[in-house]
MITITI-709384 format. One line per field, with one value per residue (C-alpha): x, y, z; residue number from 1. Coordinates in steps of 0.25 Angstrom, whole numbers, plus 2048, in hexadecimal, padded with zeros to 3 digits. Layout:
N
X: [X:...]
Y: [Y:...]
Z: [Z:...]
k: [NUM:...]
***
This chain:
410
X: [82C:825:822:813:80F:801:7FE:7FF:7F3:7E9:7ED:7EA:7DB:7D2:7CF:7DE:7E2:7D8:7DA:7E9:7E8:7DF:7E9:7F5:7EF:7EA:7F8:7FE:7F5:7F7:807:806:7FD:807:812:80A:803:810:818:80C:80B:819:81A:810:817:824:81E:821:815:80C:810:80D:7FF:7FC:7FE:7F6:7EA:7EA:7EC:7E1:7D6:7DA:7DA:7CC:7C6:7CF:7C8:7BA:7BF:7C2:7B4:7AE:7B7:7B2:7A4:7A4:7AA:7B9:7BB:7B1:7B7:7C5:7C0:7B9:7C6:7CD:7C1:7C4:7D3:7D0:7C8:7D4:7DE:7D6:7D5:7E4:7E5:7DB:7E2:7F0:7EB:7E4:7F0:7E7:7EF:7F1:7F5:7E7:7E1:7EB:7E9:7DA:7DC:7E5:7DB:7D1:7DB:7DF:7D0:7CF:7DB:7D5:7CB:7D4:7DF:7D7:7CF:7DC:7DF:7D1:7CF:7DC:7D6:7CA:7D2:7DC:7DB:7E0:7EB:7F1:7F0:7FF:803:7F8:7FD:80B:807:7FE:80A:812:809:806:814:816:80B:812:81F:819:810:81B:824:818:813:821:822:814:815:823:81B:80E:806:7F9:7FE:800:7F2:7EC:7F3:7EE:7DF:7E0:7E6:7DA:7D0:7D6:7D6:7C8:7C5:7CC:7C5:7B7:7BA:7C1:7BC:7BE:7C3:7BC:7B0:7B2:7AE:7A6:7A6:798:79A:791:79B:799:7A0:7AD:7AE:7AD:7B7:7C1:7C0:7CC:7D4:7CF:7D3:7E1:7E4:7E0:7EB:7F8:801:7F9:7F7:806:809:7FF:803:812:810:808:813:81F:819:814:822:82B:823:82A:823:81C:82A:82F:82C:835:840:83F:83E:847:851:853:850:848:83B:82D:832:83D:831:82A:837:838:82A:82C:838:831:826:831:836:828:825:832:82E:81F:823:82C:821:817:820:825:81B:81F:818:821:827:81D:81E:82D:82D:823:82B:838:833:82E:83B:842:838:83D:84C:84B:843:84E:858:84F:84D:85C:85E:862:865:859:85C:85F:852:84B:851:84D:83F:83F:844:838:82F:834:832:825:81F:824:81D:810:810:811:806:7FD:7FE:7FC:7F0:7E9:7EB:7E6:7D9:7CB:7C4:7B8:7C1:7CB:7C6:7C7:7D5:7DA:7D4:7DC:7E9:7E7:7E5:7F3:7F9:7F3:7F8:806:806:7FF:801:80F:810:80B:815:820:81C:81B:829:82F:82A:82F:83C:83F:83D:84A:848:839:83C:847:83F:833:83D:842:834:830:83C:837:829:82E:836:82A:820:829:828:81A:814:81B:80F:812:821:81D:814:819:810:808:7FF:7F8:7F5:7F4]
Y: [84E:85B:862:866:872:86D:870:863:869:865:856:857:858:84D:845:842:841:837:82F:82F:82B:81F:81B:81C:814:809:808:807:7FC:7F5:7F6:7F0:7E5:7E2:7DF:7D8:7CF:7CC:7C8:7C0:7B8:7B6:7B1:7A6:79E:7A6:7A7:7B2:7AC:7AE:7BD:7BD:7B8:7C4:7CD:7C4:7C4:7D3:7D5:7CB:7D2:7E0:7DD:7D6:7E3:7ED:7F1:7F0:7F9:804:804:805:810:819:817:816:81E:81C:820:816:80B:80E:80D:800:7FA:7FE:7F7:7EA:7EB:7ED:7E0:7D8:7DE:7DA:7CC:7CC:7D1:7C6:7BA:7BF:7C1:7B3:7AC:7A7:7AF:7A6:7A9:7A7:7B0:7BB:7BB:7BC:7C9:7CE:7CB:7D4:7DF:7DD:7DF:7EB:7F1:7EE:7F9:802:804:80A:812:818:81D:822:829:832:83B:83D:842:84C:856:851:85C:856:847:845:84B:843:836:839:83C:830:828:82E:82A:81D:81A:81F:815:80A:80D:80D:801:7F6:7FB:7FB:7EE:7E7:7EC:7E8:7DA:7D8:7DB:7D4:7D1:7D4:7E2:7E5:7E1:7E8:7F5:7F3:7F1:7FE:806:801:807:814:813:810:81C:825:81F:821:830:834:83F:841:84E:84D:844:837:837:82B:822:823:81C:812:807:7FC:7EF:7EB:7F7:801:7F9:7F9:808:80B:800:807:814:810:809:815:81D:816:81D:81A:80B:80A:810:807:7FA:7FE:7FF:7F2:7EA:7F0:7ED:7DF:7DB:7E3:7E3:7DD:7E1:7D3:7CD:7D6:7CC:7C2:7CC:7D0:7C2:7BA:7C4:7D0:7C8:7D3:7D1:7D7:7E4:7E4:7E0:7ED:7F5:7F0:7F4:801:804:804:80D:817:818:81A:824:82C:82C:830:83B:841:83F:847:853:851:849:843:84B:84A:83D:834:828:828:829:81D:814:817:814:807:803:807:7FF:7F3:7F5:7F7:7EB:7E3:7E9:7E5:7D7:7D4:7DC:7D5:7E1:7E6:7F5:7F5:7EE:7F9:803:7FC:7FB:80A:80C:803:80C:819:813:80D:81A:822:818:818:828:829:81F:824:832:82E:826:830:83C:834:82E:834:833:82B:820:821:816:80C:811:810:802:7FE:805:7FE:7F0:7F3:7F7:7EB:7E2:7E7:7E6:7DA:7D1:7D6:7D0:7C3:7C3:7C6:7BA:7B0:7B4:7B4:7A6:7A1:7A9:7AE:7BC:7C3:7BE:7C2:7D0:7D2:7CD:7D6:7E2:7DF:7DD:7EB:7F1:7EA:7EF:7FE:7FC:7F6:800:80C:806:801:80E:81A:823:81F:822:82F:834:841:84A:841:84D:84D:83E:837]
Z: [7E0:7E2:7EF:7F2:7F9:7FD:80C:814:81C:811:813:822:820:827:81B:817:825:829:81C:81E:82C:82A:81F:828:833:829:823:830:834:827:828:836:831:825:82F:839:82F:827:833:838:82B:829:838:835:82B:827:819:80E:806:812:812:803:806:80F:803:7F9:803:804:7F5:7F2:7FB:7F7:7E8:7EA:7EF:7E7:7DA:7E1:7EC:7E2:7DC:7EA:7EE:7E2:7E7:7F6:801:801:80F:815:80C:812:820:81D:819:826:82E:826:828:837:838:831:83A:846:841:840:84E:853:84C:851:85F:860:859:84D:842:836:828:823:82D:82B:81C:81E:826:81C:811:818:819:80B:807:80F:808:7FB:7FE:807:7FD:7F2:7FC:802:7F4:7F0:7FD:7FC:7F2:7FA:807:800:7F5:7E7:7E7:7F3:7EF:7EC:7F9:800:7FA:7FF:80D:80D:808:813:81E:819:819:827:82B:823:82A:838:835:832:83D:847:841:843:851:855:84E:856:863:860:853:85A:85D:84E:84A:856:852:844:848:851:845:83C:846:845:836:836:83E:835:829:82F:832:826:81D:80F:809:7FB:7F7:7F0:7E1:7DF:7D3:7CD:7C0:7BA:7BA:7C4:7C7:7C1:7B7:7C3:7CB:7C0:7BE:7C5:7BD:7B0:7B5:7B9:7AC:7A4:7AC:7A7:7B1:7BD:7B8:7B7:7C5:7CC:7C5:7C7:7D6:7D6:7CE:7D6:7E4:7DF:7DB:7E5:7F2:7FD:809:80B:80C:816:822:81B:819:827:82D:824:81D:826:833:83A:841:840:844:839:82F:833:831:823:81F:827:81F:812:818:81C:80E:809:814:811:802:805:80E:803:7F9:802:802:7F3:7EC:7DF:7D4:7C8:7C1:7C9:7BF:7C0:7CF:7D0:7C6:7CD:7DB:7D6:7D0:7DD:7E5:7DD:7DE:7ED:7EF:7E8:7F2:7FE:7FA:7FC:808:815:81E:826:825:816:814:81C:813:806:80B:80E:7FF:7FB:802:7FB:7EE:7F1:7F6:7EA:7E1:7EA:7EA:7DB:7D8:7E2:7DE:7CF:7D2:7DB:7D2:7C6:7CB:7CB:7D8:7D2:7CE:7DA:7E2:7D6:7D2:7E1:7E1:7D5:7DB:7E8:7E1:7DB:7E8:7EF:7E4:7E5:7F4:7F7:7EB:7EC:7FA:7F4:7E9:7F2:7FB:7EF:7E9:7F7:7FA:7EC:7EB:7F9:7FE:7F9:7EA:7EB:7F0:7E6:7DA:7DE:7DE:7D0:7CB:7D1:7C9:7BC:7BF:7C0:7B3:7AB:7B0:7AC:79E:79D:7A4:79D:7A2:7B0:7AE:7A8:7B3:7B8:7C0:7CA:7CF:7C1:7C1:7B3]
k: [1:2:3:4:5:6:7:8:9:10:11:12:13:14:15:16:17:18:19:20:21:22:23:24:25:26:27:28:29:30:31:32:33:34:35:36:37:38:39:40:41:42:43:44:45:46:47:48:49:50:51:52:53:54:55:56:57:58:59:60:61:62:63:64:65:66:67:68:69:70:71:72:73:74:75:76:77:78:79:80:81:82:83:84:85:86:87:88:89:90:91:92:93:94:95:96:97:98:99:100:101:102:103:104:105:106:107:108:109:110:111:112:113:114:115:116:117:118:119:120:121:122:123:124:125:126:127:128:129:130:131:132:133:134:135:136:137:138:139:140:141:142:143:144:145:146:147:148:149:150:151:152:153:154:155:156:157:158:159:160:161:162:163:164:165:166:167:168:169:170:171:172:173:174:175:176:177:178:179:180:181:182:183:184:185:186:187:188:189:190:191:192:193:194:195:196:197:198:199:200:201:202:203:204:205:206:207:208:209:210:211:212:213:214:215:216:217:218:219:220:221:222:223:224:225:226:227:228:229:230:231:232:233:234:235:236:237:238:239:240:241:242:243:244:245:246:247:248:249:250:251:252:253:254:255:256:257:258:259:260:261:262:263:264:265:266:267:268:269:270:271:272:273:274:275:276:277:278:279:280:281:282:283:284:285:286:287:288:289:290:291:292:293:294:295:296:297:298:299:300:301:302:303:304:305:306:307:308:309:310:311:312:313:314:315:316:317:318:319:320:321:322:323:324:325:326:327:328:329:330:331:332:333:334:335:336:337:338:339:340:341:342:343:344:345:346:347:348:349:350:351:352:353:354:355:356:357:358:359:360:361:362:363:364:365:366:367:368:369:370:371:372:373:374:375:376:377:378:379:380:381:382:383:384:385:386:387:388:389:390:391:392:393:394:395:396:397:398:399:400:401:402:403:404:405:406:407:408:409:410]
***
């Protein structure tokens, strides 16, 4: 890691502040939603499979829009698209509030609202990545990524804790808070200014060839391709967040507030890691750091699977957050600094699809394996699979292992 002497004041200009402010509020709302929906769904039928369905629905709708979203982002105002996503999510959150208030909530209706949120995220995730380069100077991107991660993790820490507390008081309170948060996000998006102009894609390609442009670019950069697929495979197998309601309720014997603390513990670790990275960004040996972080993620997941002590489980979740943040930082920096702006939207879309695949489809995979083998074996097998993935990628992608100076891209 190397310190940077860039003055922080250059990151306090309006474009970056409004962008990061909108992202913080959006992530805060999303984290409260995750706890509220997870607890509500599990309370209906006490089914781990139903929790997996929540992940599957979000995954399906996000994937359906993913690649097409990238082509749109390279030819349309990314800021307006980002704001539209917040408006769609607001409508879905209001729907969850209404059905909860009127006691008409059912698994089908909740999944319908979750599908709408997933569709919005299919556009929002790539727009987040594509917008960052328009609100901050290129030389400051590594530090901006680390600061963004720090603030996102702060919101991710506060969200589950607040969500667990609100759900323990009243489910309606959680959904009302989310809706108000989204109104603020929409305001920030509508008044956001950009620091640099978007470079539009003016190529002659149309239809599927243009949509697949981001995928072609990534496949031509072996190290980036390895980094993105490594993260996808690792989280697909080792992600256990969707199973936390089961661990909290049936193994650790804590309530909704305990569930919130488990999720918060992972975010505390990520925040600590992100804060250090903001001061001392990883510059050298980036590939080694990423592979090592994924290996550690798998090992800690195995330990968590067999834990029956609440405080120890919280500590292990914190270690998972540290490992995950290092992996996210190295991947994000490598992708951002290696991508031309005219294809950035499509590259961001492909990257977002892989992120969504790992997170949402991983939740479905966890729900299926937990229903078949039990929650503890499912989590342990996922951790072992993640360790194997890190080992295989180190062998299959030597260019990723050999990535050194992240600031130069590949």
